[in-house]
C-alpha positions as CSV (number, residue, x, y, z in Angstrom):
1,M,15.8,-21.7,-22.9
2,N,13.0,-23.2,-24.9
3,T,12.3,-20.2,-27.1
4,K,13.9,-18.3,-29.9
5,F,13.3,-15.1,-28.0
6,K,15.5,-14.0,-25.2
7,Y,13.9,-12.0,-22.4
8,K,14.5,-11.3,-18.7
9,I,12.7,-10.1,-15.6
10,G,11.6,-6.6,-16.5
11,S,11.3,-7.2,-20.2
12,T,8.1,-6.5,-22.1
13,I,7.0,-9.4,-24.2
14,K,4.1,-10.4,-26.4
15,Y,2.7,-13.9,-26.2
16,R,-0.1,-15.9,-27.7
17,A,-2.5,-17.1,-24.9
18,F,-4.2,-20.5,-25.1
19,G,-7.3,-19.0,-26.6
20,G,-5.3,-17.3,-29.4
21,E,-5.3,-13.8,-27.9
22,V,-2.0,-11.9,-28.1
23,R,-1.1,-10.3,-24.8
24,T,1.6,-7.8,-23.9
25,V,3.2,-8.5,-20.5
26,V,5.9,-7.1,-18.3
27,V,7.8,-10.1,-17.0
28,D,8.2,-10.3,-13.2
29,E,9.1,-14.0,-12.9
30,K,11.0,-16.5,-15.0
31,E,11.0,-20.2,-14.1
32,A,12.6,-23.3,-15.4
33,D,9.3,-25.1,-14.4
34,I,6.5,-22.6,-14.6
35,K,4.0,-25.5,-15.0
36,N,4.1,-29.2,-16.1
37,G,8.0,-29.2,-16.2
38,R,8.1,-26.5,-18.9
39,P,10.0,-23.2,-18.7
40,G,8.0,-20.0,-18.8
41,F,7.2,-16.6,-17.3
42,A,4.7,-14.8,-15.1
43,G,3.9,-11.1,-15.2
44,L,1.4,-8.3,-15.5
45,T,-0.6,-7.0,-18.5
46,K,-1.1,-3.3,-19.1
47,S,-4.4,-3.4,-17.2
48,G,-2.7,-5.0,-14.2
49,D,-4.0,-8.5,-14.7
50,G,-1.6,-11.3,-13.7
51,C,-0.8,-14.0,-16.2
52,W,1.7,-16.7,-17.0
53,G,2.8,-18.6,-20.1
54,Y,5.3,-21.0,-21.5
55,D,8.4,-19.8,-23.3
56,D,7.3,-21.3,-26.5
57,Q,4.2,-19.0,-26.5
58,V,6.4,-15.9,-26.7
59,I,6.0,-14.3,-30.1
60,A,8.0,-11.0,-29.6
61,V,10.2,-9.1,-27.2
62,V,9.0,-5.5,-27.2
63,S,11.8,-4.3,-24.8
64,Y,14.6,-6.3,-23.3
């Protein structure tokens, strides 16, 4: 895992998006290659928007 934070499907995490915004997401997918050969996640924000990010963008695990 390319992050200091451990999380799993169903975890709630915070990550810093590419524009600098911090988003809270419920993880529904973990991939060894989410994009460009890098590990990451996909999930839903509180408002129901889908998103994805790389493991190294994770800044906190709210609930494991």
